[in-house]
C-alpha positions, 0 to 999 in steps of 0.5 A: 710665885711665878718661878715656883709655878714655872717649875711646877713646884706645887708644894712651894706654891701652896706654901706661898699662898698659905703665907699671903701670896695672891693666887692671881698675883701678876708678874712681868707681862701681867702673867699669873701662876696659872699662865706659866703652869699651863704653859709648862704643862703642870696639870696638878698645879693648874688643878690646885690653882683653879680649885683655890680661886685662880681665874680661868680666863684671866688675861696677860699682856696681849690678852693671852689666857691660860688656855692660850698658854697651854695650847702653845705649850702643846699640853692637851690634858691641860687644855681639856682641864681648863675647858672643863673648868669654863675656859672660853674656847674662842677667847681672843688672845695674842695677835687676835688669835684663838686657841685654835689658831695657835694650835694650828701654828704649832701643828697640834692636830689632835688638840685642834680636833678636840677644840672643834668638838668643843665648839671652837670656830674654824675661821671666825674672822679673828686672828688679824685675818690670819686664818688657822689655815694660814698659820698651819701652812706657815708652820709647815704642818701638812697634816693640819693643812689637809684636815682644815681643807677637809673641814671646809677651809678655802685654800685661797682665802685671804684675810685682812692682811691679804696673804693666802696660805700659799704665801706663808708656806712659800715664805717659810720654805715649806715645799710639801705644803706649797705643792699640796696647796697648788694641787688643791687649787691654790692660784700661784700668781695671786697677789697678797695685800702688799702686791707680792706673789708666792714666788716673790715670797720664796725668792726673797727668803732664798727657798730655791726648791719652792721657787722651782716648784712654783714656776714649774706649776705655772707661776709667772717668772717676771711677775711685777710688783711696783715696789719690790719688782720681780722675784729676781729683784727680791732674790738679788736684794737678799743675795740669793745667788742660786735663785737669781741664776735659776730665775735667769735661766728660766727667762727672767730678764736681768735688766727689768726695771722694777720699783722706782725703776731699779734693776736687780743690779741696783738691788744687789749693789745697794746691799753689797752682795758682791757675788750676785753683782759679779754674776749679773754683770757677767751676764750682761746686766748694764751697770749704766742703767739708771733709776728714777733718781738717775742713779746707777748701781755704782751710786747705790754701792757708794751711798751704802759704802759697799766698797768691795762692790764699788771696786768691782764695778769700777774695775770691771765696767768703767775705763779711761773713756768714762773719766768725765762720767758723773759716776766717777766723780761721785766715787771720787768724793765718796772715797775721799770722805771715807778714806779709801785711797784704793778706790781713788787710785782706780779713778786716777788710773782712769784719768779722773781729774783730782782737781774736779770741782763740784756744784758746791765748789768743793774738791776731793781734798775738801771732803777728806779734810772735812772728814778729818782724814789726815792720811787721806789729805796727805795722800791726795796732796802727794798725788797732786791735789791743790792745797791753796785753791780757793773755791767759793772763798773756801779753802781746805784749811 
């Protein structure tokens, strides 16, 4: 029944019902034949099902009705037929959204206009606080955005989740919508419920043209949120080099301490974005800046096993004068545990003591042995690691 309805096979559905199939029988997700027929725009089948006992407002999992399915499919004729047959125009479905919300998300302006004429409420507090305007902006549907604002939607309206339409448009990279909303009075530095500005959203997703637009229209380039930091932090964490470069050229400070006192270099190193790390270091970002845990960028690269980044940081920013630096001992143990003799060789070239004992009484050889890296154990021994040293009554054997 479900598959016949999905394909719009009216004669097959009729035969199945004549032979005992339930008109409102449910398939996966509690969907009925009416739901899938409406989604597919199969009007004759929708009409037949309703004439033969299908419930017009029957809900699937997530509370979707046939009207919601027809709206998402963009089938105005089916929407009109369902409403004429008694479907509730403001029934709440997935994510708390009404048919109008989903029409806005899909950019179906003529459908929205018809629904409003039938009594649908523009912004009635449903949709988990995601208004029709926010949905249209997130979908990049400028004509719908304009129409909603002309109908009285407020460009800076916030819902339960806090983010106005500008944030959704910026996050999705819809430049024309961003420009129009700002020109209509949307505040570029307003923060959403998470504390982010539209600039944070655009930088996180790497939308350079939107970042440029927002800054040109007055967004504060170093606006700070305590968790995410600045837009530069967001771009660095996602590896968006062009955004990082442009923000820095506009005055963003590369060593700004953001959430948990992380710098952009911490963020890029943690994710292993080598090109961003290289650019930041070349542009005077300090590799020795520490966060609230006293961790440097090298610590993060080590913890997350971003070995290309580890090698770059070691080769570009450390030297033999740092041979007693805690960063290098941390690198020694992490590399031994991960079977990375190339990293250890850099450390040995700097004069790092292969016999260094940590607070638990362990050397690099202990870590390699514990991890089961025979070739690393052999390599360390060849490099002079002591095999018989007893430390806290524990040997490598």
